[in-house]
Every structure is written in C-alpha cells, then in structure tokens.
C-alpha positions as CSV (number, residue, x, y, z in Angstrom):
1,M,69.3,95.4,89.3
2,Q,69.7,95.5,93.0
3,E,71.7,98.3,94.6
4,V,75.1,96.9,95.6
5,T,74.8,97.0,99.4
6,S,75.3,93.3,99.8
7,L,77.6,90.6,98.3
8,A,74.9,88.0,98.0
9,K,71.2,88.2,98.5
10,M,68.6,85.4,98.4
11,V,65.0,86.6,98.1
12,D,61.9,84.5,98.8
13,I,63.7,81.2,98.2
14,E,61.6,78.1,98.0
15,K,62.5,74.5,97.6
16,N,60.4,71.3,97.5
17,F,61.5,67.7,97.5
18,R,58.4,66.0,96.3
19,A,55.7,66.5,99.0
20,V,58.2,68.1,101.5
21,Q,58.6,71.8,101.4
22,A,62.2,72.3,102.6
23,L,62.3,76.1,102.3
24,K,59.4,78.6,102.5
25,K,60.2,82.1,101.1
26,V,63.5,82.4,102.9
27,N,65.5,85.6,102.7
28,L,69.2,85.8,103.3
29,E,71.7,88.6,102.8
30,I,75.5,88.5,103.3
31,R,77.5,91.7,103.2
32,P,81.0,92.3,102.1
33,G,83.6,91.3,104.7
34,E,81.0,89.9,107.1
35,I,80.9,86.6,109.0
36,L,77.3,85.5,109.2
37,G,76.2,82.6,111.5
38,L,73.4,80.4,109.9
39,L,71.8,78.5,112.7
40,G,69.1,75.9,113.3
41,D,68.5,72.3,114.4
42,N,68.9,69.3,112.1
43,G,66.3,69.5,109.4
44,A,65.9,73.3,109.7
45,G,66.9,73.9,106.0
46,K,70.4,75.3,106.5
47,S,72.2,73.0,104.1
48,T,69.4,73.1,101.5
49,L,69.6,76.9,101.4
50,I,73.3,77.0,101.1
51,K,73.3,74.3,98.4
52,I,71.1,76.5,96.4
53,L,73.5,79.4,96.8
54,A,76.4,77.1,95.9
55,G,74.7,75.8,92.7
56,V,74.0,72.3,93.9
57,F,70.2,72.7,93.8
58,P,68.1,75.0,91.7
59,P,65.5,76.9,93.7
60,D,61.8,76.3,93.0
61,G,61.0,79.9,93.6
62,G,62.7,83.2,94.5
63,K,65.7,85.1,93.2
64,I,69.4,85.2,93.9
65,F,71.6,88.3,93.5
66,F,75.4,88.4,93.6
67,E,77.3,91.7,93.5
68,G,74.0,93.4,92.5
69,E,73.3,91.2,89.5
70,Q,70.5,88.5,89.4
71,V,72.2,85.2,88.9
72,S,71.2,81.6,88.2
73,F,73.6,78.8,89.0
74,S,73.4,75.6,87.0
75,S,76.2,73.9,88.8
76,P,78.7,74.5,91.7
77,K,81.3,75.2,89.0
78,V,79.3,78.2,87.8
79,A,79.0,79.5,91.4
80,R,82.8,78.9,91.9
81,V,83.7,81.0,88.8
82,L,81.9,83.9,90.5
83,G,83.8,83.4,93.7
84,I,81.5,81.2,95.9
85,E,83.3,78.3,97.5
86,T,82.0,75.7,100.0
87,V,83.9,73.8,102.6
88,H,81.7,70.8,103.5
89,Q,81.5,69.0,106.8
90,A,82.7,65.9,104.9
91,L,85.8,67.5,103.6
92,S,86.5,67.1,99.9
93,L,90.0,65.9,100.5
94,V,91.4,62.6,99.2
95,D,93.4,60.8,101.8
96,L,95.6,58.9,99.4
97,M,96.6,61.9,97.5
98,S,99.3,64.4,98.4
99,I,98.6,67.7,100.3
100,S,99.7,69.5,97.1
101,R,97.4,67.5,94.8
102,N,94.5,68.1,97.2
103,F,95.2,71.8,97.4
104,F,94.9,72.1,93.6
105,L,92.3,69.4,93.1
106,G,90.4,70.3,89.9
107,R,92.6,73.4,89.3
108,E,96.0,71.8,88.7
109,S,98.8,73.7,87.0
110,I,99.7,72.3,83.6
111,K,102.9,72.6,81.6
112,K,103.5,71.7,78.0
113,I,106.5,69.6,77.0
114,G,106.5,69.2,73.2
115,P,103.0,68.0,72.3
116,V,102.3,66.6,75.8
117,Y,100.6,68.4,78.7
118,L,101.7,67.3,82.1
119,L,101.1,68.4,85.7
120,D,103.5,71.1,86.8
121,K,104.2,69.4,90.1
122,K,107.1,71.7,91.0
123,K,105.0,74.8,90.7
124,M,102.1,73.2,92.6
125,N,104.4,72.1,95.4
126,E,106.0,75.6,95.7
127,E,102.7,77.4,95.7
128,C,101.1,74.9,98.1
129,E,104.1,75.1,100.5
130,K,103.9,78.9,100.6
131,A,100.1,78.8,101.2
132,V,100.2,76.1,103.8
133,T,103.0,77.8,105.7
134,G,101.0,81.0,105.7
135,L,98.1,79.1,107.3
136,G,100.4,78.0,110.2
137,V,100.2,74.3,109.2
138,K,103.5,72.6,109.7
139,V,104.3,69.7,107.3
140,R,107.6,68.1,106.3
141,S,106.6,68.0,102.7
142,T,103.6,68.9,100.6
143,D,104.2,65.5,98.8
144,E,103.0,63.7,101.9
145,F,99.5,62.2,102.0
146,V,96.8,64.4,103.4
147,S,95.8,61.6,105.7
148,I,98.7,62.6,108.1
149,L,96.9,65.9,108.9
150,S,94.7,66.4,112.0
151,G,91.1,67.4,111.6
152,G,92.0,71.1,112.3
153,E,94.8,71.0,109.8
154,R,92.5,69.5,107.1
155,Q,90.0,72.3,107.7
156,A,92.8,74.9,107.5
157,I,93.9,73.4,104.1
158,S,90.4,73.5,102.8
159,I,89.9,77.1,103.9
160,G,93.4,78.1,102.6
161,R,92.6,76.5,99.2
162,A,89.6,78.6,98.8
163,M,91.5,81.7,99.8
164,H,94.3,80.9,97.4
165,F,91.9,80.9,94.5
166,K,90.5,84.4,95.4
167,V,87.1,83.3,96.8
168,K,84.7,86.2,97.6
169,L,82.1,84.2,99.6
170,L,83.3,81.3,101.7
171,I,80.6,78.9,102.9
172,L,81.6,76.7,105.9
173,D,79.3,73.8,106.7
174,E,79.7,72.6,110.3
175,P,83.5,73.3,110.2
176,L,84.1,72.5,113.9
177,A,82.4,69.2,114.0
178,A,84.5,66.6,115.9
179,L,87.4,68.9,116.4
180,S,89.4,69.3,119.6
181,V,89.6,72.5,121.5
182,R,93.0,73.3,120.1
183,E,91.9,72.5,116.5
184,T,88.7,74.6,117.0
185,R,90.8,77.6,118.0
186,E,93.0,77.2,114.9
187,V,90.0,76.9,112.5
188,L,88.4,80.0,114.1
189,R,91.7,81.9,113.5
190,Q,91.5,80.9,109.9
191,V,88.0,82.2,109.6
192,E,89.0,85.5,111.1
193,K,91.9,85.7,108.7
194,A,89.5,85.2,105.8
195,K,87.4,88.1,107.0
196,E,90.5,90.3,107.4
197,S,91.3,89.7,103.8
198,G,87.9,90.9,102.7
199,V,86.2,87.6,102.2
200,S,82.6,87.2,103.4
201,V,81.8,84.0,105.3
202,I,78.6,82.0,106.0
203,F,79.3,79.8,108.9
204,I,76.6,77.0,109.2
205,T,76.2,75.2,112.5
206,H,73.6,73.9,114.9
207,N,75.8,75.0,117.9
208,V,75.7,78.7,118.6
209,Y,78.8,78.5,120.8
210,H,80.9,77.4,117.7
211,V,80.1,80.5,115.7
212,Y,79.4,83.2,118.3
213,P,83.1,84.1,118.9
214,V,83.6,85.2,115.2
215,A,80.2,86.2,113.7
216,E,78.6,89.6,113.9
217,R,75.1,88.6,112.8
218,F,73.0,85.5,113.1
219,V,70.1,84.1,111.0
220,M,68.0,81.3,112.5
221,L,66.0,78.7,110.5
222,D,63.3,76.3,111.7
223,K,61.6,73.7,109.5
224,G,62.4,75.7,106.3
225,I,61.3,79.1,107.7
226,K,63.5,82.0,108.7
227,I,62.4,82.6,112.3
228,G,64.9,85.3,113.3
229,E,67.9,87.5,112.6
230,V,69.9,89.3,115.3
231,Y,73.2,91.1,115.7
232,K,75.7,89.9,118.3
233,K,75.6,93.2,120.1
234,D,71.8,92.6,120.8
235,A,71.8,88.9,121.7
236,S,73.7,86.5,123.9
237,P,74.2,82.9,122.9
238,E,71.4,82.0,125.3
239,D,69.1,84.4,123.6
240,I,69.8,82.7,120.2
241,I,69.4,79.2,121.7
242,E,66.0,80.3,123.0
243,I,64.9,81.5,119.6
244,I,65.9,78.1,118.0
245,A,64.3,76.1,120.8
246,T,61.0,78.0,120.7
247,G,60.9,78.7,117.0
248,K,60.2,82.4,117.5
249,M,61.8,85.7,118.4
250,S,61.2,87.2,121.8
251,E,59.4,90.6,122.0
252,T,62.6,92.1,123.5
253,L,64.8,91.1,120.5
254,K,62.1,92.1,118.0
255,S,62.3,95.7,119.3
C-alpha cells in the first residue's frame, strides 16, 4: 500500500498500440485539491495516459494507485464509481435531449408506480435547476434542449454534472477549445470552484496559456515520455513552452 499523500498516482505506465509505443514508463501524481496542467503537443500521449486513468484503456505496464490503494479499472464505469470523471473535448451531451436529461444521463432518478418504474422527471428537473443556477448558467427551463446552450454553458453543465455526483478527480480534456474569451473565463471560474470544493483537477491542453491561470503544477509529455514537471512559482508560460518545444528541461529549472 502507498502512503496516502496523493489522490491518484500512476507509476511507470506503459502503453503500446501494435508497433507504436504510446507511453514509456510515465509517472504522474495528482494531490488532493490540486489543479494539475498536463501539457504537450498533439501525439504527446496526454489523452492515452488519461484514458488509462479513466478506465478506457488498460495499461501494458506499470501500476495505478487511488487514495493509497492499488487499483485496476476494467471500464470507465469502474473508475467513475471511485470518483474519477472525465469531461471530454467532444462533450458527451446529446443535443436533442433536455438539459435535465443530459445532466442525469446514465444516472437518472427512478420512481415506482405500482409494478412500473418510470423516470422521476420532476425530481430530476428540480435538482438540475438548482445545480445549473448554482453554476451561473441562466436557462428558461431545464426541459429545453441542450442545443440552445453556448459552448461555455455546455462545458459548465458537464463540469457541474460531475460535481453534483461527488467526483473526487475531475479530468478535463481540452475544455477551452473553440470557446470565446467570455466563455473561457466562465469555464475557468468553474474549474476554480471545483478546486475550492476539494476536487482535484487534471487539465489537459496543448496551450499553456489556457491552463496557466488556474494550475499550480505542470507536467509535460513528448512522444510518450514525461520530459518535465514544474511548479507555477518556478516557471513562466514561456519557460513551459520552451520545454515542450525542445523536449527537455532547462538546467535552470532542473535546479
């Protein structure tokens, strides 16, 4: 058993896709109540590493610990039961379903009427409205289609859904892609609210300027290898960009 100094810890993780080695003995640690920026260019291995942590892929080598216990995730559902939730770049929201149905997608409230089980739409609408209002998203009715929401509001709904179901580790995959300046500010506010409530966040992006305002620590990957790890207090955005561009840590940051 690992000493519980971290929420999640990945040790010497390896992953191969046929002849391609996507991850090579990568180590990653996320601490309680921390926002961690996971950075790298396209193909660096960010998404593969996180999909292993979220139960999408099994690792080909290495160990995963969660709350001090070694774990093995056979599916995203198993990871979700432990409190690991992922908000993907391609949001898992269904345009032609209501905001309320999207909020509870896969976790719907059920009521029994005689021998029949039905969706408890009244309860779902009430809980969704309370949660959405708390997120600062203004809608006329939670019965409206989710397609009426802006990109930032959709991200807020996805983050809020995870928070509602008591997530411990929130994984955000490129959450600011294609958002306006105003929407970006709103999503970052939601990320900070998640941290304030005690949730740990892994924020995946190829753009350091997206995550730098909210993260305390940054891990950089390149071609499946962890090339660096720095704290915000020790590195500027330009320092981090240089690490990603060159594929190596500078001597100054190493010390």
